[in-house]
N, C-alpha and C positions, 0 to 999 in steps of 0.2 A: 354048182356051189350052193349050199344051203344058206338062206338068209336068216340072220339072228334077229329075233324080235326084241325091241327096246321098250322097256317099261319105265314110266315116270313114277317116282316115289309117291307122289300125291295120289296117283291112281291106285297103286298097290295099297297104300294106307287106307284110302277110302273103302276099298274092298275088304280089307282086314277088319275095319271097324264095324262091318256088318255082322261079324262073328261075336256073339254075346260074351263068350269067355275071353277072347282077345280084348274086347272093349273094357271089360271089368278090370283085367290085369293092367291095361294101359292106364286107366283112370287111377288105379291104386298106386302106380309108380310115377304118375305125372308130376306131382309136386317135387319129388326127389330130383327128377331130371330138370325141372325148371330151376331149382336151386343150383344144380351143377352148371347149367347153361349160364346163369347169371354170374357165378364166380369166374368161369372161364372168360366171359366177356369183360368183366371188370378188370381181371388180371391182365388181359391182352391190352386194354386201354391204357394201363399203367406201364406197359412194356416190361412186365415182370415174368420171369420163369417160375415154375412151380417151386423150385428150390429157393429163389429169392423171396417169394411170398411167404414160404414156410419160415425162413429166417426172420423176417419182419414180424410175423405173427407168433413166433416162439413155438413152432411145431416142426414136424418133419415133412420132407417132400412126399413120402408115401401117404401121409395123412391128407395132404392137398390132393394128391392123385385120386385117393378114394372118394373125397368130397366131389371132385370134378367128374368122377365116373358115375355118380348117382348111387354108389354102393355103400355109402357111409350110413350104417344102420343106427348107431347110437350117438348122433351128433348132439352136443350140448349147446345150450344157449351161450355159455361162456366161450366156447370154441368159436361159435358164429360171431360173437362180439369181437374176438381177437382178429378173425379174418376180416370183418367189417372195418375195424380200426386200421388195419394194414392197407385196406383198399379205399380208405376215406369215405366209407358208407356206414349206415346204421342198419342192422337187421330189423326187419319188421315182421312180427309174428302175431297172428290173430286166429280166432276161431270163426268158423262159419257152420251153418246148419248142414247136417248130413243129408245127402240126397236120397 
């Protein structure tokens, strides 16, 4: 019987980050995924479904799903404010120097 090798995500990620193209793409999308992760965490803390959050924020469940997937390309500040208000948080947006 052939033994299957198990890989840890951290090890695979560390190896992938050695690839310059992967690293640049990861860094380009990192902020979108951080925002998605924060919304998911805050929604879970409030025990809300995507549909419930959408209803409170005055949007649709698919819009929440897009935001939480990191694929929301044209997110507006007013949309983030509505999501923040529904989750009892305030969005914080700032600029930083490009690397």
